[in-house]
C-alpha positions in Angstrom: 0.1 -0.1 0.0 1.5 3.4 -1.0 2.0 6.4 1.2 0.7 9.4 -0.4 2.5 12.2 1.6 3.5 13.2 5.2 1.8 15.8 7.5 3.5 17.4 10.3 6.4 15.7 12.1 4.5 15.4 15.4 1.6 13.9 13.8 3.8 11.5 11.8 5.5 10.2 15.0 2.3 9.8 16.9 0.9 7.9 13.9 4.0 5.7 13.8 4.0 4.8 17.4 0.3 4.0 17.5 -0.1 2.0 14.6 1.5 -1.3 13.9 2.9 -1.6 10.3 2.2 0.8 7.8 -1.1 2.4 6.6 -2.1 4.7 4.0 -2.4 8.5 5.0 -5.8 9.9 4.4 -6.2 11.6 1.0 -7.7 14.7 2.7 -4.5 15.2 4.5 -2.5 15.6 1.5 -0.3 18.7 1.4 -1.7 21.6 -0.7 0.8 22.5 -3.0 -0.9 25.7 -4.6 1.5 28.0 -5.4 1.8 31.2 -3.4 -0.6 30.0 -0.7 1.3 27.3 1.1 0.1 24.0 2.7 -2.5 23.5 5.2 -0.3 21.3 7.6 -2.6 21.5 10.6 -0.3 19.2 12.7 2.7 21.8 12.6 2.9 24.2 15.6 1.5 27.8 14.7 2.5 31.2 15.4 0.5 34.5 14.9 1.8 36.9 12.6 2.3 40.2 14.3 -0.3 43.0 13.5 -2.0 41.1 10.8 -2.9 38.1 13.1 -2.6 35.7 10.2 -1.5 32.2 11.2 1.5 30.4 9.9 3.2 27.6 11.0 7.0 27.6 12.3 8.3 26.2 9.1 5.7 27.2 6.4 4.3 30.1 4.8 0.8 31.6 5.9 -1.9 30.0 4.2 -2.8 33.1 2.4 -1.5 36.6 1.9 -2.9 39.4 4.1 -4.1 42.6 1.9 -2.9 45.9 3.1 -4.2 48.2 0.7 -2.5 48.1 -2.7 0.3 45.8 -1.2 -0.3 42.2 -0.2 2.0 40.4 2.6 2.6 36.9 2.8 4.4 35.3 6.0 7.3 33.2 4.5 8.7 32.3 7.7 7.9 33.5 11.2 10.3 36.5 10.9 10.3 37.0 7.0 7.7 38.2 4.6 7.2 38.8 1.0 5.3 42.1 -0.1 3.7 42.3 -3.2 2.7 45.7 -4.6 -0.1 46.3 -6.9 2.2 46.3 -10.0 3.3 42.7 -9.4 6.7 43.3 -8.0 7.7 41.4 -4.8 10.3 42.7 -2.3 11.3 40.9 1.0 11.6 41.9 4.9 13.1 40.4 7.5 12.4 41.3 10.9 13.2 40.9 14.7 13.0 43.2 17.8 16.7 44.5 17.2 15.7 45.7 13.6 14.4 44.8 10.1 16.2 44.5 6.8 14.3 45.2 3.5 15.5 43.8 0.0 14.2 45.9 -3.0 11.1 48.1 -2.6 8.5 47.4 -5.3 7.2 50.8 -6.8 4.2 52.5 -7.3 2.4 54.0 -4.2 5.4 54.4 -1.9 3.3 55.6 1.2 1.3 52.2 0.8 4.6 50.2 0.6 6.1 52.2 3.7 2.8 51.6 5.6 2.6 47.9 5.0 6.4 47.4 5.9 5.8 49.1 9.3 2.8 47.3 10.0 4.7 43.7 9.9 8.2 45.1 11.0 8.9 44.3 14.8 11.8 46.7 14.8 12.9 49.6 12.9 14.3 49.4 9.4 18.0 49.3 9.7 19.2 48.2 6.2 18.0 48.3 2.7 19.2 46.5 -0.2 18.7 47.1 -4.0 19.2 43.8 -5.9 19.4 45.8 -9.2 19.0 49.1 -10.4 15.5 48.3 -12.1 12.5 50.8 -11.4 10.6 48.1 -9.7 13.5 47.2 -7.4 14.6 50.9 -6.4 11.2 52.8 -7.0 10.6 53.3 -3.1 13.8 52.8 -1.7 14.1 56.5 -0.7 11.0 56.3 1.3 11.7 53.1 3.1 15.1 54.6 4.0 13.8 57.5 5.2 11.3 55.6 7.5 14.2 53.7 9.0 17.1 54.7 11.2 21.1 54.7 10.7 22.7 52.6 13.8 26.2 52.8 12.2 27.8 50.5 9.6 27.2 46.9 8.8 27.4 44.7 12.2 26.2 47.8 14.1 29.6 49.5 14.5 30.1 53.3 15.0 28.0 56.2 15.6 24.8 57.0 13.5 25.6 58.8 10.5 22.1 60.0 9.6 18.5 59.6 10.4 18.0 57.2 7.4 18.6 53.7 7.1 21.7 52.9 4.7 21.0 51.6 1.3 23.5 48.9 -0.1 23.9 47.8 -3.5 26.8 46.6 -6.0 29.0 49.6 -7.2 27.8 48.8 -10.9 24.2 49.7 -9.8 25.4 52.6 -7.8 27.3 54.1 -10.7 24.5 53.5 -13.0 21.8 55.2 -10.9 24.1 58.1 -10.0 24.2 59.0 -13.7 20.5 59.3 -14.4 18.9 62.8 -14.6 17.5 63.8 -11.1 19.0 60.8 -9.7 16.9 59.3 -7.0 16.7 56.0 -4.9 20.5 55.9 -4.7 22.5 53.6 -2.6 24.3 55.1 0.0 27.1 52.2 -0.3 28.2 50.6 -3.6 29.9 47.4 -2.5 32.9 46.2 -4.6 33.3 42.9 -2.8 31.6 39.7 -4.1 30.0 39.0 -0.6 28.8 41.1 2.3 27.9 39.3 5.4 26.5 40.6 8.6 24.0 40.0 11.4 20.7 41.4 12.6 19.1 40.1 15.5 21.0 36.6 15.5 19.8 36.3 11.7 22.9 35.7 9.3 22.5 37.7 6.1 24.7 37.5 2.8 24.5 39.8 -0.1 26.0 37.8 -2.9 27.2 39.6 -6.0 25.7 37.4 -9.1 25.8 39.3 -12.3 22.8 38.2 -14.5 20.1 40.3 -16.2 22.7 43.3 -15.5 26.4 43.5 -14.3 25.2 44.6 -10.9 22.8 42.0 -9.6 22.9 40.7 -5.9 21.1 37.8 -4.3 20.4 38.2 -0.6 20.3 35.3 1.4 18.6 35.1 5.0 20.6 32.1 6.4 18.6 31.1 9.5 15.2 31.5 7.7 16.6 29.6 4.7 15.0 32.2 2.3 16.4 33.8 -0.5 15.5 37.3 -2.3 16.5 36.7 -5.8 15.3 40.2 -7.4 14.6 40.3 -11.2 17.2 37.6 -12.2 14.4 35.4 -11.3 11.1 36.6 -12.7 8.6 33.5 -12.5 6.1 35.5 -14.6 8.3 36.5 -17.7 11.4 35.5 -19.7 14.2 37.6 -18.0 14.9 41.2 -19.2 18.7 40.6 -20.6 19.8 44.1 -20.2 22.8 44.0 -22.7 23.6 47.9 -22.5 24.1 47.3 -18.6 26.2 44.2 -18.7 23.3 41.6 -18.9 23.8 38.3 -20.6 22.1 35.1 -21.2 24.8 33.1 -19.8 25.2 35.2 -16.7 21.3 34.5 -16.1 22.1 30.7 -16.5 25.1 31.1 -14.4 23.2 32.6 -11.8 20.5 30.1 -11.7 22.8 27.2 -11.6 24.6 29.0 -8.5 21.1 29.3 -7.1 20.2 25.5 -7.9 23.6 23.8 -6.9 25.0 26.0 -4.0 22.5 28.1 -2.6 19.2 26.3 -2.2 18.0 23.1 -0.6 15.0 21.0 -1.9 12.5 19.6 0.7 13.2 16.0 1.8 11.3 14.0 0.9 10.6 15.8 -2.3 6.9 16.0 -1.7 7.0 17.4 1.5 5.7 20.8 0.8 7.3 24.0 1.6 10.1 22.6 3.7 13.5 23.5 2.2 14.8 26.8 0.5 12.2 29.2 -0.4 12.9 31.7 -3.0 11.2 35.1 -3.3 11.5 36.0 -7.1 11.3 39.4 -8.6 7.6 38.8 -9.6 5.3 35.6 -9.3 4.4 33.3 -6.6 6.7 32.1 -3.8 9.0 29.5 -5.4 11.6 26.8 -4.3 14.4 25.2 -5.8 12.2 22.9 -8.2 11.0 26.3 -9.9 14.4 27.3 -10.2 15.4 24.2 -11.9 12.6 24.5 -14.4 13.5 28.2 -15.0 17.1 27.4 -15.4 16.6 24.4 -17.9 14.2 26.7 -19.9 16.8 29.2 -20.5 19.5 26.5 -21.4 17.2 24.9 -23.9 16.5 28.4 -25.5 20.1 29.3 -25.2 21.2 26.0 -27.0 18.8 26.5 -29.6 19.6 30.0 -30.5 23.3 29.1 -30.4 23.0 26.2 -32.7 21.2 28.6 -35.2 23.9 31.2 -34.8 26.6 28.5 -35.6 24.7 27.8 -38.8 25.2 31.4 -39.8 21.4 32.2 -39.4 20.4 35.9 -39.2 18.5 37.4 -36.4 15.3 37.3 -38.6 15.9 33.6 -39.5 16.4 32.8 -35.9 13.0 34.7 -34.9 11.3 32.7 -37.5 12.8 29.6 -36.0 10.9 30.0 -33.0 13.4 29.3 -30.3 11.0 29.8 -27.4 8.5 27.2 -28.6 6.9 25.4 -25.7 7.7 28.2 -23.3 6.2 31.2 -24.8 2.9 30.4 -23.7 3.9 30.5 -20.0 6.7 33.2 -20.0 6.3 35.2 -23.5 4.5 38.1 -24.3 3.5 39.8 -27.7 2.9 43.1 -26.1 4.3 45.4 -23.4 7.9 46.5 -22.5 9.5 43.2 -22.8 8.3 41.0 -25.8 9.4 37.5 -26.7 10.9 39.1 -29.8 12.8 41.3 -27.5 13.9 38.4 -25.4 15.3 36.3 -28.3 17.2 39.2 -29.8 18.8 39.9 -26.7 19.9 36.1 -26.3 21.0 36.3 -30.0 23.3 39.3 -29.6 24.4 38.1 -26.2 25.7 34.9 -27.8 26.9 36.7 -30.8 29.4 39.1 -29.0 30.5 35.8 -27.0 29.3 36.8 -23.6 30.6 34.0 -21.2 29.4 35.9 -17.8 
């Protein structure tokens, strides 16, 4: 007789002790794998999400997002939240009594973004990160920084420098944003190191330089929570925007996804155990795990190889477009209108390979 799935660890242990031999788990107890909603694992211990009062287990996401005006808030772990703006951009917030860390800022209604962040934050905003210079990553950074407090440098050393929380990004993002007319939402620190590590309230945090869709991308890893904020190098709703003018490349995208899959994420064990394992907050789309990254990585690898094979045959861009290298994926990730169409994506892949990008 086959076991369909496991419920919470406590329930499983009790079942194992009370039942001689094996028995089939009730079909109604199967874990709900609905993307973005989380499982209904009633056997797991629960905590109450501060202020919003939504219930989440100690390991798993809340069963549903809480709507706060134009911003929705999903509790990812007891101390980590995914906030989503009305425009569909996700950003992350880690919080505790000693302070909060915000990764990206969405865009649109900045007053609503700040209000939602303050409502779930249990401590003042101490640090803000920009994973890239895209408008939906930095649109409300100034507002969030102004709502926070500066407590000195990373690791909380030194006297306060200003009333605002410091904003960290890669140096390429800082240089690019500072050159824009009427520059706003600028990082206060442009890091040149490949990794920036620090701790807030006992939570280990790492910002990892990972050039992908631009040359200034970073990933932010919350170690104890086992959550990664990926920014726009992973957009689960769309083909990635390969910003060739700002150092982006298709190979850089694939390299970054390989790093996420092979080094930075851990799958749930057993594989069907729901939302256990590393959780990934994409730039857009539902809360993801390693399996989503694998699918996205494999898709981009297939498309890259198709375009590379056509390029090797001497095909022009028009001929490559006509060959439809995104077939099988365009229905899920493509678009024929808007700011980033499937044709623009294919053109970016073609030109990236044509110029010999290797990172």
